[in-house]
C-alpha positions as CSV (number, residue, x, y, z in Angstrom):
1,X,66.6,20.2,-89.7
2,X,67.4,18.3,-86.8
3,X,70.5,17.1,-85.2
4,X,71.7,14.4,-83.1
5,X,74.9,12.9,-81.9
6,X,75.0,9.5,-82.9
7,X,77.3,6.8,-81.0
8,X,77.4,3.5,-82.1
9,X,79.8,0.4,-82.1
10,X,80.0,-1.9,-85.1
11,X,81.0,-5.3,-86.2
12,X,81.1,-7.0,-89.0
13,X,79.7,-10.5,-89.1
14,X,79.9,-13.7,-91.5
15,X,76.5,-15.1,-92.9
16,X,76.3,-17.9,-90.4
17,X,77.3,-15.5,-87.0
18,X,74.6,-13.3,-88.6
19,X,72.1,-16.0,-88.9
20,X,72.8,-17.4,-85.6
21,X,72.6,-13.7,-83.6
22,X,69.4,-12.8,-85.3
23,X,67.9,-16.4,-84.3
24,X,69.3,-15.5,-80.7
25,X,67.0,-12.1,-80.3
26,X,63.8,-14.0,-82.0
27,X,64.2,-12.2,-85.1
28,X,62.1,-12.9,-88.1
29,X,62.3,-12.2,-91.8
30,X,59.0,-9.7,-91.1
31,X,61.2,-7.7,-88.5
32,X,63.5,-6.4,-91.3
33,X,62.7,-3.2,-93.0
34,X,64.9,-2.3,-96.3
35,X,66.2,0.9,-96.7
36,X,68.4,2.7,-99.5
37,X,71.2,5.2,-98.6
38,X,72.1,7.2,-101.8
39,X,76.1,8.6,-101.3
40,X,77.3,12.2,-102.8
41,X,80.5,14.1,-102.8
42,X,82.5,16.1,-104.7
43,X,84.4,14.7,-107.5
44,X,87.9,15.1,-105.5
45,X,86.1,13.7,-102.2
46,X,86.2,17.0,-100.5
47,X,83.5,15.4,-97.6
48,X,85.7,12.4,-97.6
49,X,88.6,14.2,-96.7
50,X,87.0,16.1,-93.6
51,X,85.6,13.0,-92.4
52,X,82.3,14.1,-93.3
53,X,79.4,12.2,-95.2
54,X,76.5,13.2,-97.2
55,X,73.2,10.7,-97.8
56,X,69.8,10.6,-99.2
57,X,67.8,7.8,-97.1
58,X,64.8,6.2,-98.3
59,X,62.9,4.5,-95.7
60,X,59.1,3.6,-95.4
61,X,58.3,6.0,-98.0
62,X,60.2,9.0,-96.6
63,X,63.3,10.8,-98.0
64,X,65.8,12.4,-95.6
65,X,68.8,14.2,-96.6
66,X,71.9,13.9,-93.8
67,X,75.3,15.2,-93.5
68,X,77.5,13.7,-91.0
69,X,80.2,15.2,-89.0
70,X,82.9,14.2,-87.1
71,X,82.3,14.8,-83.4
72,X,84.3,13.9,-80.2
73,X,82.4,10.3,-79.4
74,X,80.5,9.4,-82.5
75,X,79.2,11.7,-85.2
76,X,76.7,14.9,-85.6
77,X,74.0,14.1,-87.8
78,X,72.0,17.1,-89.1
79,X,68.9,16.2,-91.3
80,X,66.5,17.1,-93.1
81,X,63.5,16.1,-94.5
82,X,62.9,16.1,-98.8
83,X,60.0,15.3,-100.9
84,X,60.1,12.5,-103.1
85,X,60.3,14.3,-106.3
86,X,63.3,16.5,-104.6
87,X,65.4,13.8,-103.8
88,X,64.8,11.8,-107.2
89,X,65.8,15.6,-108.8
90,X,68.9,15.3,-106.8
91,X,69.8,11.9,-107.4
92,X,69.7,12.7,-111.3
93,X,71.9,15.6,-110.7
94,X,70.5,18.1,-109.3
95,X,71.7,20.3,-106.4
96,X,70.6,20.1,-102.7
97,X,68.1,22.3,-101.4
98,X,69.6,25.8,-100.0
99,X,69.0,24.6,-96.4
100,X,70.6,24.2,-93.2
101,X,73.0,21.1,-95.0
102,X,73.9,23.2,-97.5
103,X,75.1,26.0,-95.2
104,X,76.7,23.4,-92.9
105,X,78.3,22.1,-96.5
106,X,79.4,25.9,-97.4
107,X,81.1,26.8,-93.8
108,X,83.6,23.4,-94.6
109,X,84.7,25.4,-97.7
110,X,82.7,23.3,-100.1
111,X,80.5,24.4,-102.8
112,X,77.6,22.3,-102.7
113,X,77.0,22.7,-106.4
114,X,79.7,20.3,-106.8
115,X,78.4,17.6,-104.9
116,X,77.8,14.4,-107.5
117,X,76.0,11.5,-106.9
118,X,77.7,8.3,-106.5
119,X,75.9,5.2,-106.3
120,X,73.0,3.2,-103.9
121,X,73.5,0.8,-101.0
122,X,70.5,-0.8,-99.9
123,X,70.1,-2.4,-96.4
124,X,67.9,-5.0,-94.7
125,X,67.7,-3.7,-91.3
126,X,66.1,-5.1,-88.0
127,X,66.2,-3.2,-84.7
128,X,65.6,-4.4,-81.1
129,X,66.2,-2.7,-77.4
130,X,69.3,-4.1,-75.8
131,X,70.9,-2.5,-72.6
132,X,69.9,1.3,-72.7
133,X,70.6,1.1,-76.4
134,X,69.6,-0.6,-79.4
135,X,71.1,-3.4,-81.7
136,X,70.9,-2.9,-85.4
137,X,71.2,-5.8,-87.7
138,X,71.9,-4.8,-90.9
139,X,72.2,-7.1,-94.2
140,X,73.8,-4.7,-97.1
141,X,74.5,-5.1,-100.8
142,X,75.9,-2.6,-102.9
143,X,77.8,-2.8,-106.2
144,X,77.8,-6.5,-106.5
145,X,79.0,-6.9,-102.5
146,X,77.1,-8.3,-99.8
147,X,77.9,-7.9,-95.9
148,X,76.5,-8.3,-92.3
149,X,77.0,-6.1,-89.7
150,X,76.1,-5.7,-85.9
151,X,75.6,-2.2,-84.8
152,X,75.1,-0.9,-81.0
153,X,73.7,2.4,-81.0
154,X,73.9,3.8,-77.3
155,X,74.0,7.2,-75.6
156,X,77.0,6.7,-73.2
157,X,80.1,6.0,-74.7
158,X,81.5,3.8,-72.2
159,X,78.9,1.6,-71.0
160,X,77.9,1.0,-74.6
161,X,81.6,-0.1,-75.4
162,X,82.0,-2.5,-72.6
163,X,77.9,-4.1,-73.1
164,X,78.8,-4.5,-77.0
165,X,81.9,-6.2,-76.5
166,X,80.3,-8.4,-73.6
167,X,78.1,-9.0,-76.0
168,X,80.1,-10.0,-78.7
169,X,82.1,-12.7,-76.2
170,X,78.7,-14.1,-75.3
171,X,77.8,-15.0,-79.1
172,X,81.4,-16.2,-79.5
173,X,81.8,-13.6,-82.1
174,X,85.5,-12.1,-83.0
175,X,85.7,-8.6,-82.5
176,X,86.3,-6.9,-86.2
177,X,87.1,-3.8,-87.2
178,X,84.0,-2.4,-89.5
179,X,84.1,0.9,-91.8
180,X,81.2,2.7,-91.4
181,X,79.0,1.8,-95.0
182,X,79.9,4.8,-97.0
183,X,83.5,4.0,-96.2
184,X,82.9,0.4,-97.5
185,X,80.7,2.0,-100.7
186,X,83.9,3.9,-101.7
187,X,86.1,1.2,-101.1
188,X,84.3,-1.3,-103.6
189,X,83.4,1.9,-106.0
190,X,86.9,3.6,-105.9
191,X,89.2,1.3,-104.2
192,X,89.9,4.0,-101.7
């Protein structure tokens, strides 16, 4: 298992703003890579209640189990690689492996055996370096919904915040609140 602190700024975009921003940075269709996020929680949303999210991400033939937990600035992500067969079994109703993520979930007083698969969100993603961070261009589809998002992943919260909002101003894009993908997914699936 490895852990990292995720500090990112997000803004939802219209399709027109997304296309303009992609063109502004010289990104082409071939620069986008498709990834799938398979989301899990207990039937009573115990992870969500604690501000956490659990997913299996399938990207470039690799599967990674990730637990996101709140941190002072951003989220603490705990990652565990999974074999394709194991990931498929978990999605079909199996239990996550008894490893570090399993133990962290137990430490939150949640029984990992109660976790259920809730569905999949697919994202076409492109990334470019930008001012000591990474700009991420996401086009996501889930449960009949489609959205466009610009993310800025950084190490320094204050510099990142300043750079991100200056970029939005430069591109003439209004700042819009953007819930994270799992929250948007749950809103679409459960209305919450």
